[in-house]
C-alpha positions in Angstrom: -5.0 -73.0 17.5 -4.0 -70.9 20.5 -2.7 -67.4 20.7 -0.9 -67.7 17.3 -4.2 -67.0 15.6 -4.7 -63.8 17.6 -1.2 -62.6 16.9 -1.6 -63.3 13.2 -5.0 -61.6 13.2 -3.5 -58.4 14.9 -1.1 -58.1 12.0 -4.0 -57.9 9.6 -5.8 -55.2 11.6 -4.6 -52.1 9.5 -6.9 -51.2 6.7 -6.0 -51.8 3.1 -4.3 -49.0 1.2 -6.4 -46.6 -0.8 -6.4 -47.0 -4.6 -4.5 -44.6 -6.8 -6.2 -41.4 -8.1 -5.7 -42.5 -11.7 -7.8 -45.6 -11.2 -10.4 -43.6 -9.3 -10.6 -41.1 -12.2 -11.0 -44.0 -14.7 -13.8 -45.6 -12.7 -15.5 -42.2 -12.2 -16.1 -42.0 -15.9 -19.0 -44.4 -15.4 -22.1 -42.3 -15.2 -25.9 -42.6 -15.0 -27.7 -40.3 -17.4 -31.3 -39.3 -17.2 -32.5 -37.6 -20.4 -35.9 -36.1 -21.4 -35.4 -36.0 -25.1 -37.4 -33.4 -27.0 -37.8 -35.1 -30.4 -39.2 -38.5 -29.4 -41.7 -39.9 -31.9 -45.2 -40.5 -30.5 -45.3 -44.1 -31.5 -42.4 -45.1 -29.2 -43.2 -46.1 -25.6 -42.5 -43.4 -23.1 -38.8 -44.1 -22.3 -37.8 -41.9 -19.4 -34.4 -43.1 -18.1 -31.5 -44.2 -20.2 -28.4 -45.6 -18.4 -24.8 -45.6 -19.6 -23.3 -47.4 -16.5 -21.9 -50.8 -17.4 -23.6 -53.2 -15.1 -22.0 -56.5 -13.8 -23.1 -59.6 -15.7 -23.8 -61.6 -12.6 -26.9 -61.2 -10.6 -25.1 -60.4 -7.3 -25.3 -57.1 -5.5 -23.0 -54.5 -7.2 -19.8 -53.6 -5.3 -18.0 -50.3 -5.3 -14.3 -50.9 -5.8 -13.3 -47.3 -5.1 -15.0 -47.0 -1.7 -12.8 -47.0 1.4 -12.8 -50.7 2.6 -14.9 -51.1 5.7 -12.8 -52.7 8.5 -13.7 -56.3 9.2 -15.1 -57.3 12.6 -13.1 -59.3 15.1 -15.0 -62.5 14.3 -14.4 -62.0 10.6 -10.7 -61.6 11.0 -10.2 -64.5 13.3 -12.3 -66.9 11.3 -10.5 -65.9 8.1 -7.2 -67.3 9.5 -9.0 -70.3 11.0 -10.8 -71.2 7.8 -7.5 -71.4 5.9 -5.9 -73.7 8.6 -9.0 -75.9 8.9 -9.1 -76.3 5.1 -5.5 -77.5 5.1 -5.8 -79.8 8.1 -9.3 -81.2 7.3 -9.8 -81.0 3.5 -13.3 -82.6 3.8 -14.6 -79.4 5.4 -14.0 -77.4 2.1 -17.1 -79.0 0.5 -19.1 -79.1 3.8 -20.4 -75.6 4.5 -22.3 -76.6 7.6 -19.4 -78.5 9.1 -17.0 -75.7 8.4 -19.3 -73.2 10.2 -19.6 -75.4 13.3 -15.8 -75.9 13.4 -15.2 -72.2 13.1 -17.7 -71.5 16.0 -16.0 -74.0 18.3 -12.6 -72.5 17.6 -13.9 -69.0 18.1 -15.2 -70.0 21.6 -11.6 -71.0 22.5 -10.2 -67.5 22.0 -9.8 -65.7 25.4 -12.2 -62.9 26.3 -9.6 -60.3 27.0 -8.1 -60.9 23.6 -11.5 -60.4 22.0 -12.0 -57.1 24.0 -8.5 -55.8 23.0 -9.2 -56.5 19.3 -12.7 -55.0 19.6 -11.2 -51.7 20.8 -8.8 -51.7 17.9 -11.7 -52.4 15.5 -13.7 -49.5 17.0 -10.8 -47.1 16.5 -10.5 -48.2 12.9 -14.2 -47.9 12.4 -14.2 -44.2 13.5 -11.4 -43.5 10.9 -13.4 -45.3 8.2 -16.5 -43.3 9.0 -14.6 -40.0 8.3 -13.2 -41.4 5.0 -16.5 -42.7 3.9 -18.2 -39.4 4.7 -15.7 -37.6 2.4 -16.1 -40.3 -0.3 -19.9 -39.8 -0.4 -19.4 -36.3 -1.7 -17.7 -37.6 -4.9 -19.4 -38.1 -8.2 -18.4 -41.7 -8.5 -20.3 -42.5 -5.3 -23.4 -40.9 -6.7 -23.1 -42.9 -9.9 -22.5 -46.1 -8.1 -25.5 -45.4 -5.8 -27.7 -45.2 -8.8 -26.5 -48.5 -10.1 -27.0 -50.1 -6.7 -30.4 -48.6 -6.3 -31.4 -49.9 -9.8 -30.3 -53.4 -8.7 -32.4 -53.1 -5.5 -35.4 -51.9 -7.5 -35.1 -54.8 -9.8 -35.0 -57.2 -6.8 -38.3 -55.6 -5.5 -39.9 -56.1 -8.9 -38.8 -59.8 -9.0 -40.1 -60.3 -5.5 -43.5 -58.7 -6.5 -43.6 -61.0 -9.6 -42.9 -64.0 -7.5 -45.6 -63.1 -5.0 -48.4 -62.3 -7.4 -47.7 -64.9 -10.1 -47.7 -68.1 -8.0 -49.9 -69.9 -10.6 -47.9 -68.6 -13.6 -46.6 -71.4 -15.8 -42.8 -72.0 -15.4 -40.5 -70.8 -18.1 -39.0 -73.6 -20.3 -35.5 -74.8 -19.8 -32.8 -73.7 -22.3 -30.8 -76.3 -24.3 -27.9 -75.9 -21.9 -30.1 -76.4 -18.8 -31.5 -79.6 -20.3 -28.0 -80.9 -21.0 -26.9 -79.9 -17.5 -29.8 -81.8 -15.8 -28.8 -84.9 -17.8 -25.1 -84.9 -16.9 -25.1 -83.3 -13.4 -25.7 -86.6 -11.5 -22.7 -88.1 -13.3 -20.3 -85.2 -12.7 -21.3 -84.0 -9.2 -19.7 -86.8 -7.0 -16.1 -86.0 -8.1 -16.4 -82.2 -7.7 -15.4 -79.9 -4.8 -18.5 -77.7 -4.9 -21.4 -76.2 -7.1 -19.0 -73.9 -8.9 -16.8 -76.8 -9.9 -19.8 -78.7 -11.1 -20.9 -75.8 -13.3 -17.4 -75.4 -14.7 -17.2 -79.1 -15.8 -20.7 -79.0 -17.2 -19.8 -76.0 -19.3 -16.6 -77.7 -20.5 -18.6 -80.8 -21.7 -21.1 -78.6 -23.4 -18.4 -76.9 -25.4 -17.0 -80.2 -26.7 -20.4 -81.7 -27.4 -21.0 -82.4 -31.1 -23.5 -80.2 -33.0 -26.0 -83.0 -33.7 -26.6 -83.6 -30.0 -26.7 -79.9 -29.4 -29.4 -79.5 -32.0 -31.4 -82.2 -30.3 -31.4 -80.3 -27.0 -32.3 -77.1 -28.9 -35.3 -78.8 -30.6 -36.5 -80.1 -27.2 -36.1 -76.6 -25.8 -38.1 -75.1 -28.7 -41.0 -77.5 -28.2 -41.1 -76.5 -24.5 -41.1 -72.9 -25.5 -44.1 -73.3 -27.8 -46.0 -75.1 -25.1 -45.1 -72.3 -22.6 -46.3 -69.6 -25.0 -49.7 -71.3 -25.3 -50.0 -71.6 -21.5 -48.7 -68.1 -20.8 -51.2 -66.5 -23.3 -54.0 -68.2 -21.5 -52.6 -67.1 -18.1 -52.4 -63.5 -19.3 -56.3 -63.4 -19.5 -56.6 -64.2 -15.8 -57.3 -61.7 -13.0 -54.0 -62.6 -11.3 -52.1 -61.3 -14.3 -54.2 -58.1 -14.5 -53.5 -57.4 -10.8 -49.8 -58.0 -11.3 -49.7 -55.6 -14.2 -51.4 -52.9 -12.1 -49.1 -53.4 -9.1 -46.0 -53.6 -11.3 -46.9 -50.3 -13.1 -47.4 -48.6 -9.7 -44.1 -49.9 -8.4 -42.1 -49.0 -11.5 -43.6 -45.5 -11.6 -42.8 -45.0 -7.9 -39.2 -46.2 -8.4 -38.6 -44.1 -11.5 -40.1 -41.0 -9.8 -37.7 -41.4 -6.9 -34.8 -41.7 -9.5 -36.0 -38.5 -11.1 -36.0 -36.7 -7.7 -32.4 -37.9 -7.0 -31.0 -36.9 -10.4 -33.0 -33.9 -11.7 -33.9 -32.4 -8.4 -30.5 -32.9 -6.7 -29.8 -29.2 -6.9 -33.2 -28.2 -5.6 -33.2 -26.1 -2.4 -33.8 -28.1 0.8 -36.9 -27.3 2.9 -36.0 -25.1 5.9 -36.4 -26.3 9.5 -39.3 -25.2 11.6 -38.9 -23.5 15.0 -39.0 -26.9 16.7 -36.5 -28.3 14.1 -34.0 -25.5 14.9 -34.5 -26.1 18.7 -34.1 -29.9 18.1 -30.8 -29.6 16.2 -29.4 -27.2 18.8 -30.3 -29.1 21.9 -30.0 -32.8 20.8 -26.1 -33.0 21.0 -26.3 -31.9 24.7 -29.1 -34.4 25.4 -27.1 -37.1 23.7 -24.0 -36.3 25.7 -25.9 -36.3 29.0 -27.8 -39.5 28.3 -25.4 -41.9 26.7 -26.7 -45.4 25.9 -30.4 -44.2 26.0 -32.7 -45.2 23.2 -33.5 -42.7 20.4 -37.2 -42.7 21.2 -36.4 -41.7 24.8 -34.1 -39.0 23.7 -36.8 -37.5 21.5 -39.2 -37.4 24.5 -36.6 -35.5 26.5 -36.2 -33.0 23.7 -40.0 -32.6 23.5 -40.2 -32.0 27.3 -37.4 -29.3 27.0 -39.4 -27.7 24.1 -42.5 -27.4 26.3 -40.4 -25.9 29.1 -38.7 -23.4 26.8 -39.2 -19.7 27.5 -41.6 -17.7 25.3 -38.9 -15.2 24.3 -36.7 -18.0 23.1 -39.6 -19.5 21.1 -40.3 -16.1 19.4 -36.7 -15.9 18.4 -36.8 -19.3 16.8 -40.1 -18.5 15.0 -38.5 -15.3 13.6 -35.5 -17.3 12.4 -37.7 -20.0 10.9 -39.8 -17.4 9.0 -36.6 -15.8 7.6 -35.4 -19.2 6.4 -38.8 -19.9 4.9 -38.8 -16.7 2.9 -35.3 -17.4 1.6 -36.4 -20.9 0.6 -39.4 -19.5 -1.3 -37.1 -17.2 -3.3 -34.7 -20.1 -4.0 -37.5 -22.3 -5.2 -38.8 -19.7 -7.5 -35.3 -19.3 -9.0 -34.8 -23.1 -9.3 -38.1 -23.5 -11.2 -36.7 -21.2 -13.9 -33.8 -23.6 -14.5 -33.5 -26.1 -17.3 -33.2 -29.0 -14.9 -36.6 -28.4 -13.4 -38.2 -28.1 -16.9 -36.7 -31.5 -17.8 -37.9 -33.0 -14.6 -41.5 -31.9 -15.3 -41.3 -33.3 -18.9 -39.9 -36.6 -17.6 -42.6 -36.8 -14.8 -45.3 -36.4 -17.5 -43.8 -39.3 -19.4 -43.8 -41.4 -16.2 -47.5 -40.8 -15.8 -48.1 -41.9 -19.3 -46.0 -45.0 -18.8 -47.9 -45.8 -15.6 -51.2 -45.4 -17.4 -49.8 -47.6 -20.2 -49.1 -50.4 -17.7 -52.6 -50.1 -16.2 -54.4 -50.2 -19.5 -52.5 -53.2 -20.9 -53.0 -55.6 -18.0 -54.5 -58.8 -19.4 -54.5 -57.5 -23.0 -54.9 -59.8 -26.0 -51.7 -61.0 -27.5 -50.5 -59.0 -30.5 -51.2 -60.6 -33.9 -48.4 -62.4 -35.7 -46.6 -61.0 -38.7 -46.8 -62.4 -42.2 -43.5 -64.1 -41.8 -44.6 -65.7 -38.5 -47.7 -67.2 -40.2 -45.5 -68.5 -43.1 -43.0 -70.0 -40.6 -45.9 -71.7 -38.7 -47.1 -73.4 -42.0 -43.7 -74.4 -43.3 -41.7 -75.4 -40.2 -42.2 -79.1 -41.0 -40.3 -78.7 -44.2 -37.0 -77.8 -42.4 -34.4 -80.5 -42.1 -34.6 -82.3 -38.7 -31.6 -81.8 -36.4 -31.0 -78.1 -37.1 -31.3 -75.7 -34.2 -34.0 -73.0 -33.8 -31.7 -70.2 -35.1 -30.7 -72.2 -38.1 -34.4 -73.2 -38.7 -35.5 -69.6 -38.5 -32.7 -68.5 -40.9 -33.7 -71.2 -43.4 -37.4 -70.2 -43.2 -36.6 -66.5 -43.7 -34.6 -67.2 -46.8 -37.5 -69.3 -48.2 -40.0 -66.6 -47.4 -38.0 -64.0 -49.2 -37.8 -66.3 -52.3 -41.6 -67.1 -52.1 -43.9 -66.0 -54.9 -45.5 -62.5 -54.6 -49.0 -64.1 -54.6 -48.2 -66.3 -51.7 -46.8 -63.4 -49.7 -49.9 -61.3 -50.3 -52.0 -64.2 -49.0 -50.2 -64.1 -45.7 -50.2 -60.3 -45.6 -54.0 -60.3 -45.9 -54.3 -62.9 -43.2 -52.1 -60.8 -40.9 -54.3 -57.7 -41.6 -57.5 -59.6 -40.7 -55.9 -60.8 -37.4 -54.7 -57.3 -36.7 -58.2 -55.9 -37.2 -59.6 -58.5 -34.9 -56.9 -57.6 -32.3 -57.8 -53.9 -32.5 -61.5 -54.8 -32.0 -60.6 -56.9 -28.9 -58.5 -54.1 -27.5 -61.3 -51.6 -28.1 -63.8 -54.0 -26.4 -61.5 -54.5 -23.5 -61.1 -50.7 -22.9 -64.9 -50.2 -23.1 -65.7 -53.3 -21.1 -65.8 -53.9 -17.3 -62.2 -55.0 -17.2 -60.9 -51.6 -18.1 -63.4 -49.8 -15.9 -62.2 -51.8 -12.8 -58.7 -50.5 -13.2 -58.7 -47.4 -11.1 -55.8 -45.3 -12.2 -54.4 -43.1 -9.4 -55.6 -39.6 -10.2 -53.5 -36.5 -9.7 -54.2 -33.0 -10.8 -55.6 -32.8 -14.3 -53.1 -31.7 -17.0 -50.3 -31.6 -14.4 -47.6 -31.2 -17.0 -49.3 -28.5 -18.9 -50.1 -26.4 -15.8 -46.7 -26.8 -14.3 -44.9 -26.1 -17.7 -47.0 -22.9 -18.1 -46.1 -21.8 -14.6 -42.4 -22.3 -15.3 -42.5 -20.5 -18.6 -44.4 -17.6 -17.0 -41.9 -17.2 -14.3 -38.9 -17.5 -16.7 -40.0 -15.3 -19.6 -43.1 -13.3 -18.5 -41.8 -11.9 -15.3 -41.2 -8.5 -17.0 -44.7 -8.1 -18.3 -46.2 -4.6 -17.4 -48.6 -5.0 -14.4 -52.3 -4.4 -15.1 -53.5 -1.1 -13.7 -56.7 -0.5 -11.7 -59.8 -1.3 -13.8 -62.0 1.7 -12.8 -62.0 5.0 -11.0 -62.8 3.5 -7.6 -60.0 0.9 -7.8 -57.6 3.7 -8.7 -58.8 5.7 -5.7 -58.3 2.6 -3.4 -54.8 2.1 -4.9 -53.7 5.7 -4.2 -55.4 6.0 -0.8 -53.6 2.9 0.5 -50.3 3.8 -1.2 -50.3 0.6 -3.3 -50.6 -1.6 -0.2 -52.7 -4.8 -0.7 -56.0 -5.2 1.2 -56.0 -7.4 4.4 -56.3 -11.2 3.8 -58.7 -11.9 6.6 -62.3 -11.6 5.5 -63.5 -9.5 8.4 -60.7 -6.9 8.2 -61.0 -6.9 4.4 -64.7 -6.1 4.5 -64.2 -3.3 7.0 -61.4 -1.7 4.9 -63.6 -1.9 1.8 -66.6 -0.3 3.5 -64.4 2.5 4.9 -63.0 3.2 1.4 -66.5 3.2 -0.1 -67.7 5.8 2.4 -64.7 8.0 1.5 -65.5 7.6 -2.2 -69.1 8.7 -1.8 -68.0 11.9 0.0 -65.8 13.0 -2.9 -67.2 15.6 -5.4 -68.0 14.9 -9.0 -65.0 16.7 -10.4 -62.6 14.5 -8.5 -64.4 11.3 -9.7 -64.2 12.6 -13.3 -60.5 13.2 -12.9 -60.0 9.6 -11.7 -62.0 8.3 -14.6 -59.9 10.3 -17.1 -56.7 9.0 -15.5 -57.9 5.4 -15.7 -58.4 5.7 -19.4 -54.9 7.3 -19.8 -53.3 4.6 -17.7 -55.0 1.8 -19.5 -54.0 3.2 -22.9 -50.3 3.5 -21.8 -50.5 0.0 -20.3 -51.7 -1.5 -23.6 -48.9 0.4 -25.5 -46.4 -1.1 -23.1 -47.8 -4.6 -23.7 -47.4 -4.1 -27.5 -43.8 -3.0 -26.9 -43.1 -6.0 -24.7 -44.4 -8.4 -27.5 -41.6 -7.1 -29.7 -38.7 -7.8 -27.3 -36.5 -10.9 -27.3 -38.1 -12.4 -24.1 -41.5 -12.7 -25.8 -40.0 -14.4 -28.8 -38.2 -16.9 -26.7 -41.4 -17.6 -24.8 -43.3 -18.3 -28.0 -40.5 -20.6 -29.3 -40.4 -22.5 -26.0 -44.2 -22.9 -26.1 -44.0 -24.3 -29.7 -41.3 -26.8 -28.6 -43.4 -28.1 -25.7 -46.6 -28.1 -27.8 -48.3 -25.6 -25.5 -50.5 -22.6 -26.4 -48.9 -19.3 -25.8 -51.0 -17.3 -23.2 -52.1 -13.9 -24.3 -50.9 -11.0 -22.1 -53.7 -8.7 -23.3 -56.9 -8.6 -21.2 -59.5 -11.2 -22.2 -63.1 -10.4 -22.8 -65.9 -11.3 -20.4 -66.8 -14.9 -19.8 -70.2 -14.4 -21.4 -68.6 -13.4 -24.7 -66.2 -16.4 -24.6 -69.1 -18.8 -24.8 -71.2 -16.5 -27.1 -70.8 -17.4 -30.9 -71.1 -13.7 -31.7 -68.0 -11.8 -32.7 -66.4 -9.0 -30.7 -66.4 -5.5 -32.2 -62.9 -4.2 -33.0 -61.2 -1.6 -30.9 -61.6 2.0 -32.1 -58.5 3.3 -33.7 -56.7 6.3 -32.1 -57.3 8.5 -35.2 -61.1 8.1 -35.0 -62.9 11.4 -34.0 -64.8 11.4 -30.7 -68.6 12.0 -30.7 -69.2 15.5 -29.2 -71.1 15.8 -25.9 -74.8 16.9 -25.7 -75.8 20.3 -24.3 -76.6 19.0 -20.9 -73.2 17.2 -20.7 -71.5 20.5 -21.5 -73.5 22.2 -18.7 -72.5 19.3 -16.3 -68.8 20.1 -16.9 -69.3 23.7 -15.8 -71.0 22.5 -12.5 -68.5 19.9 -11.5 -67.2 21.8 -8.5 -70.6 22.7 -7.1 -73.1 20.0 -7.9 -72.9 16.8 -5.8 -74.3 14.4 -8.3 -76.1 13.7 -11.6 -79.6 14.4 -10.1 -78.5 17.8 -8.9 -77.1 18.7 -12.4 -80.4 17.6 -14.0 -82.4 19.7 -11.6 -80.3 22.8 -12.4 -80.7 22.1 -16.1 -84.5 22.1 -15.9 -84.5 25.4 -14.0 -82.5 27.2 -16.8 -84.3 29.4 -19.4 -84.4 28.6 -23.1 -82.0 31.5 -23.8 -79.4 30.0 -21.4 -79.8 26.5 -22.9 -79.3 27.9 -26.4 -75.7 28.8 -25.6 -74.9 25.2 -24.9 -76.9 24.0 -27.9 -74.9 26.3 -30.2 -71.6 24.9 -28.8 -72.9 21.4 -29.4 -73.8 22.3 -33.0 -70.3 23.7 -33.7 -68.7 20.7 -32.2 -70.9 18.4 -34.3 -70.0 20.2 -37.6 -66.4 19.8 -36.7 -66.9 16.1 -35.9 -68.7 15.5 -39.3 -65.8 17.0 -41.2 -63.2 14.9 -39.3 -65.4 11.8 -39.7 -65.5 12.4 -43.5 -61.7 12.4 -43.6 -61.5 9.4 -41.4 -63.9 7.4 -43.7 -61.7 8.2 -46.7 -58.5 7.1 -45.0 -57.1 3.6 -45.2 -57.4 3.0 -41.4 -61.0 4.2 -41.4 -62.1 2.0 -44.4 -60.5 -1.1 -42.8 -62.2 -0.4 -39.4 -65.7 0.3 -40.9 -65.5 -2.8 -43.1 -64.7 -4.9 -40.1 -67.6 -3.3 -38.2 -70.0 -4.1 -41.0 -68.8 -7.7 -41.1 -69.2 -8.2 -37.3 -72.6 -6.5 -37.3 -73.9 -8.7 -40.1 -72.6 -11.9 -38.4 -74.1 -10.9 -35.0 -77.5 -10.1 -36.6 -77.5 -13.6 -38.2 -76.6 -15.3 -34.9 -79.3 -13.4 -33.0 -81.9 -14.3 -35.6 -81.0 -18.0 -35.4 -81.1 -17.9 -31.6 -84.5 -16.2 -31.7 -86.4 -18.1 -34.5 -84.4 -21.4 -35.2 -83.6 -22.6 -31.7 -85.9 -25.7 -31.9 -85.0 -26.7 -35.4 -84.3 -30.5 -35.6 -80.9 -31.7 -36.8 -80.5 -33.0 -40.4 -80.6 -36.8 -40.4 -77.9 -38.9 -42.2 -78.4 -39.6 -45.8 -79.2 -43.1 -47.1 -75.6 -43.5 -48.4 -74.2 -42.6 -45.0 -76.4 -45.1 -43.2 -75.5 -47.8 -45.7 -71.7 -47.2 -45.4 -72.0 -47.2 -41.6 -73.8 -50.5 -41.6 -71.7 -52.3 -44.2 -68.2 -50.9 -43.7 -67.1 -53.7 -41.2 -68.4 -56.6 -43.3 -67.0 -55.3 -46.6 -63.7 -54.4 -44.9 -63.2 -58.0 -43.8 -63.9 -59.2 -47.4 -61.5 -56.7 -48.9 -58.8 -56.5 -46.3 -56.0 -55.4 -48.7 -57.6 -52.3 -50.1 -57.2 -48.7 -48.9 -59.9 -46.5 -47.3 -60.7 -44.6 -50.5 -61.0 -47.8 -52.5 -63.2 -49.3 -49.8 -65.6 -46.3 -50.0 -65.8 -46.6 -53.8 -66.8 -50.3 -53.4 -69.5 -49.3 -50.9 -70.8 -46.5 -53.1 -71.1 -48.9 -56.1 -72.9 -51.4 -53.9 -75.4 -48.7 -52.7 -76.1 -47.6 -56.3 -77.2 -51.1 -57.4 -79.7 -51.3 -54.6 -83.4 -51.2 -55.6 -85.9 -48.8 -54.2 -86.9 -51.2 -51.4 -83.3 -51.6 -50.3 -82.7 -47.8 -50.3 -85.8 -47.3 -48.2 
């Protein structure tokens, strides 16, 4: 067609104008929502993602109408003009796709090379402008919403491809009534049509004007094919190929939905910082790219690696310091992000995804669900429906007859449905316990991932202000003050050396100093417990308990737990002594030890000095002990009469009695055999399934009464 094609093509080179902002705002209202609803009933399947974006009805790839139009290549622009002219000059090419392609190629070869190069430069300039526009457009909300729709379409294509790959022997789905009609009339309509789209349009027009009687005939034929397909498909679902497909499909869906969760709920999560090499790479790569234009990416990376190896040590140290700084900032941002509602919803949705994946693994090749009472009725009475009526009309007629059926007939079908359901439950139980279920290896992650992660989030969010636990004993308090609250080294060797050095210093301290540390530990612990009680009255703790209740998690106690031995021991723990309870007075030698704290080095030295004292000297300390004991008895009498004392002593008596009983059982009744089941229990256990099948319409309580009556009429031989 000569240079006229080129001139006409040049006129089409400018890109299409952008769409108005009002239209963009209207399209931007389409959104993709991901919700983790709190109040979902347990009976429903774990639905994680709910979409509100209106999808296109056709099965083609979704298109973004608001995106900046990408400039067409030189070949596309030239052939667009040529296709129109060829269609006008040679109409037979409009229905011949291969012939049109060959004609376009021959005409493209006639275009001069210098014209192609000139248009290619214009295309490259337009492409650079488009890249800038598209980079800005990618930051808009509409692009993010459209990306989710496009990704969902791509995920669906992958699932279809997987189903086609693993279900090669699967029976083909039956044709619909319209498909059966189209197969009958296509050969008659096709010769006079321009293409497949024209054929489909004319077939649809004939279907719309077809009389209802002929339509019902096609519908009945389609219904028969559907029934045959159901039988074949139920048999195919018991094969190993279907089980394998269910497992692979469950894994693929879980992987896709997890990525969708990461894109939506984790979009605001802080990005991982670059390492020292990453910082060097991002700094040096533009210069390497400028110096080595046209070089492959793999070769450019090798050049950067070589420069990294030749980099000076001081430069490397600076990059390491910068990378450590970025890593510390990232850790703070992550801790802050995990307190947000978005991350909490992500963890809940992730737990539901795991449940959904397990559901897909467990139900591969499962028995078909039992029919409902109406389905059984429809199967028995479908011959009574007038011939010629379609499936929908037939179902509507059968439903009306079922609703008008006698109550006795309905109960018969309800009992039959219960028997089939009980049989289905037994088959499902046998499947789970059998080899088929054991061969399904579910991918295992960390146990109780949702519970542990949720507890960690709640702890960071609500329990960050809990008073810190003080040192547990005098030596730990000594270590804490000696090191000015600095933690011990992390490396084992340095840690052991530091502990040994501190132990040596502790042994050199006198008894009075150790006693002061012990007294201070008790005071600090008492103040710490009081601070914990005050914290449990604040609003943060109340919010924490409410959130635990909403997520069905147990609220962790902030008080110190007892030893592990007592947690497994059935014996009860003694209550804490109240603050108003008198303290038992010290013995004479203990009073003497307090006077020798500054001079004696240890308990053995104090005992030796006590033995050397005369009886007259000892009598002074004994008199002091006697006076303190009389005072203690008077205070103890008042304490027993008080309400606090009576409650404490009653609890002590209860705990002591219970612990004595437990110790006695452990000592004398450890080898006692367990009590066997009674005759009635054994009879019910043996007959419950048989009698349940005979009386399928009765409740559990009525079934037990029937079994008890049957057991009472047994003779002595039967009871034995």
